[in-house]
N, C-alpha and C positions, 0 to 999 in steps of 0.2 A: 956643543948643544947643552942647553940648560936642562935641569931636572924637570922643570915645569913643562918644557916643550916635549920631553920624552913621555911624560905622563899624559899629555894631550894626545900624542900619537897612539899611546896604549889605549886610551879611552875610545878613540876612533876605531881602532882595530877590534876592540871588545864589542862595540856596537855592530860592526860588520859580522863578527862571529855569531852574535846573538841572532841577528836577522837571518843568517844562513842556517842556524840551528833550527829556528822556527820553521823555515821553509822545508828543511829536511824532515821534521816531525810531521808536517802536513802531508808530505809525500808518503811517509810511513803509514798514515791513516788510509791513504789511497791503496797502498799495498795490502793493508789489512782487509779493506773492502773487496779487493780482487780475490784474496785467499778465502774469504767467507763464501764466495760463489763457486770457487773451485777447490773442493776439499782435498784434491790430490796434491796440492801445494803445501808443504809442511811449514809450520811456524818457524822452526829453527833449521837453517841450512848451514851446517858446520863447515862444509867445503867452501862455500861462498865466503863465509866470514874469515876463514883462514887465508883465502886469496886476498881479500881486502886488507887484512892486517899485515900480510907479507909485503904487499905493494906499498902500504903506508910507511913501513919501516925502511924499505929500500929508498923510497923517494925522499924521506926525511934525512937520510945520510947517517953517518956514524955518530955525529955530535948529538942530533935530536931524535934519532931513530927510536930509542927505547921510550922516551917521553911521548912521542907521537903515537907509538903503539898503545901505551896505557890510555891516552886520551880517547883514541878512536875505539878501543875496546869498551870503554865506559859508554860512549855514544851508541855503540851497537847493543849493549845491554839495555840502555834506556829505550832504544827503538823496539827491541824485542818485548820488553815489558809493556810498552804502549800497544803493540799488536796483540799481546796476550789479553790485555784489558778489553779489547774490542772483539776478540774472537773467543767466545766462551763456548768451548766444545761440550758435547754431552758426555762428560766423564763421570767416574764414580764420585770424585770430590765435588763436582758441580752439583750432583744430585744430593750429596750429603749437606752441602752448604744451603741448598734450597730448603731441605727438610729442617735444618737448624733454624733458619730464618722464619720458616712457617710456624715453628714451635717456639718462638721467642716469647717469653713471659715478661711482664712489666715489673713484677716484684718477686724477689727470692723468698721462698717460704720460710716460716719460723718453726714449722712442725713437720712431722713425717717419721717414718720408720727408718732408722739408720743402722747399717751394719758396721761394726767396729771390731778389729782384731784385738783381743785382750780380755781383761776382766775389769770390774769396777775399780776406778782409780787410775786407769792408764792414761797416757798423754793423748792418745787418739780420741778417747772419750771426752777429754777436756776440749779438744779441738771441735768435736761434734757439738758439745754444749754451746760453744761460741757461735757456731754457724746456725744451730737450731735450738734456740732457747727453750722451746716447748716440744722438743723432739722426743721420740721413743727409741732409745738406744738398745740394739740387740747385739750382744757380745758373741763373737764367733772365734774359732781357733785358726789363726793364720790369715795372711793376705789373700791367698787364692779363695778362701772361704768367703771373704768380703765380696769379691767379684762374683762368685757363684750365687750368693744371696741376692745380689742385685739382678743378675741375669735371670734368675728363677722367679723374679717378682716377689720374693719373700720380704725384701726391703726396697723402698723407693730410692734410697741413697746409700752410698758407702764411703767410708773415710780411709784413705791410704796415705801413709807417710812416704814422701818421695825423696827428700834430701834433708841433710842436717848441715848447718853452717860450719860446723867443725869437722865432722866425720865424713861428709860427702854424700854421694848419691846412694839410694837403696835400689840397686839395679834390678832386683827381682820384680819390683813394682813396675818398672818400665816395660818389662816383658808382658806383665798382666794387662797393661793399658792397651795392648794390641788386640785384646779380645774383641771380636766383632760386636758392634752395636753398643759399645761402652763409650760414654762421653763425659769429659770433665766439665762441671758446671760452676765450680767455685774452688778457691784455694785459700788457705789461711796460714799465717806464720805464728807459731806458738813458742813462747819463751820456755826453755827447759831448765829446771833447777833440780839437780840430782842430790839425794840425801842418802847417807848410810843409815839403814834401819836395822835395829837389833832388838833382841829380847830385853826387857827391863833389867837394869843393874848388870849390864854386860860391859866388860872391859875390852879394849881393842885387841889385847893379847889373847882373849878367849876365842876369837873368830878364826875358823879354819876353812869355812865355805861361804862364798858370796854368790847368791843368785842375782842375775840381772839379764837384760837384753844385750845382745852383742853390740848394738850401736851405743848403748849407754856405757858399756865397758870401754869402748874406744874413746868416748867422750870424757871418761874419768881415768884415762890410762896413767896419768901422772900420780894420782892418788893410789891406784892399785899397785903401781911399781914400787911404792914405799913399804908395802906389806910383804911379809915373808911367811912362807908356809901356808899360803891361802890359795885354795882352788876357786876359780871363777867358773860358774856353771851357767850356760846360756838358757834363757827362757823365751817364750814367744812374746812377752811384753814385760815391762818393768813392774806393772801391777801384779802380773802373774808371779813374778819373782818374789814380791812382798808377801803374796798369799802363801807361797810355798815355805818361805822363811817362818811365817807365823804358825803354819801347821806343824812345823818341825818341833816346836816347843824346846828348842835347844840353843843355849847361849853360843855355841860354836858356829851357828848358822845365821847369816845376815843377808841383807838384800840392798841393792842400789835401786832406788825408785824415787818417785815424787813424794813430797812431804805429806800430801793428802792421804797417802797410803798408810801412814803411821796410825792415824785415827781409825781408818777403815779396818785395819787388820790387827789392832792392838799392839803395835810395835813402838819402839822409842826412836826418835830422830837423834841418833848418836852424834852425827856430824853433818852439817849442811853445806850446800854449795861446793861440792867436791868435784864438779866438772872442771875440765882444763881451762875453759874460756868463759868469761862472764856473758858474752854475747852469743850464748848457745841457743840457737833457734832451730826448730824443725818445721819444715814446710809440709802441710797436709793437703791432699787433693780430695775434693768431693766429687764422686762419680755417680752417674745414673744410667739407666738403660734407655736407649733410643737417642735420636738426634734432637737435642734441646739446647736452648741458650736463654740468657736473661739480659734484659736491657742494661746498657752501660758497660758491657764487657770491654776490657782493654788489654787482655792478654790472650794470645792465641798459641796453642801448643801443637806441634807436629812431630812425627817420627819418620825419618827418611833413611833409605839406603842409597848412598851415592855409587855410581859406577867406579870400579877399581881401576882408575886411569888418572894420569897426571892432570891436575887442574880441575878435577871434577868437583871437589869441595869448594874451591874458589869460585867456580862458575855458579854454583848454587847460592853461595853467599852474595855474589855480585847481583844476582836477580833480586834478592831481598833489598840490598843496598840501593839498587836503582830506583826503588820506590820511596826511599828515605825512611825506611822502617827500622826502628831500633831493635836489635837482637839482644835480649837480656840474658839468655842462657843458651849455651851450646855444649852438650854432653855426649861424649862418645861412649857407646855401649857395645861390648863384645857380643857377637851373634853366637848363640849356643850351637855347638856342633861344628864350628869352624875354627880355623887357626888364623888369628890376627885379622879377622874381618869384623867390621863395625857398622852399626847403624847410629844415627845421630838424633838425639832428642833436642828440640829447638823451641824456645819460647820467644815470641815476638810481641812487641807492644803495638797492637792494632785491633781493629774491629772488622768483622766480616762485611759490614755495610760500607766500609771505606772504598773509595774509588781505586780500582786496580787490584784489590786484594783477591777477588775471585779469579781474575786472570793469572795472577801470580801463582795461586794454589794449583790451578790447572796446568800451568807451565811446569811447576815442580813435579807434579804427578807424572807428566809426560816425559820429563827428562831424567827422573830418578828411577833406580831399579825397583824400589817400592816406596809407597807414600801412604801415611795415615794421618788424617786430621783428627786430633784428639779432643779438641774443644776450644771454645771462645768464651772467656769467663772473666770474673773480677777476683782479684786477690786482696784479702784483708791483711793488714800489717799491724804489728804491735799487740 
């Protein structure tokens, strides 16, 4: 048999498969309609799916059993996603999505009162300036204070760093995002350039103490490792570190912070660009109180706890993949008070108005031990 003849037969089989697949999905719609009238019938019947897949594997035989299993598992995931899109139950996430869509604004504001952890000159303040060119920044002490300022209506927005491209996630912030009625409405990537700040006319050998934020210390670990006899003291922000170094009026005390802090606090930029990597970026989230969103959102963030069982994480990811949604971030986060139990922070490229998204979120809420929709928003780069 010639290759062209084999390809012709393959094309014919593909056409038959496609026709049968369309017929199957049409029957799935009928099943969804039946379930919508009889709420006692669950969307997901794991026992039935296991029976189907077991029979498929057996009928396909040893040679093709595994491949057939994978194919039909994908078909079942697509079928369940289709049903979920048609069956929108009255769940917590459905109510939250409805509220976010009802409070969708056409233009992101340029002004407002914004809570930022740190003092004048901190990187979070620079991120706030990028998001709100006419904003009124209120500096507070610590990330929890940012969230509390927003929850108490002292500030309309809050800025929280969530991850750094070199040093990784800031896990304390992930826990804070689970606070009720807090929503992410924007994010921004801010390029970080760390500088060693000293008193005027200081030599490197004079320095015995360096103040900085623990993330900045990690990002400048190579530079710090070359110093001897120097204590690194953590501060709540790099700007706070610069402030403390300036107040010491001591050549033995320095800080690692942004160059803008040199002018603000009367210090000298002794050595610049001391971070390990040149592409050192921190991602900041902008939060607000209540269910809100802004037009053009293309990133959706959720926090989920999977069941502690084989394949639970795969099944969750398969539901997302079945809709053709790109997962841009998956971060495992230890759950406080547990041993080796984790929740997952997930970023998806999608918009709440897309077909099937609401059904997917409802299905995830139903199938996961816990589920939190954090927000649907736009991220600014560069």
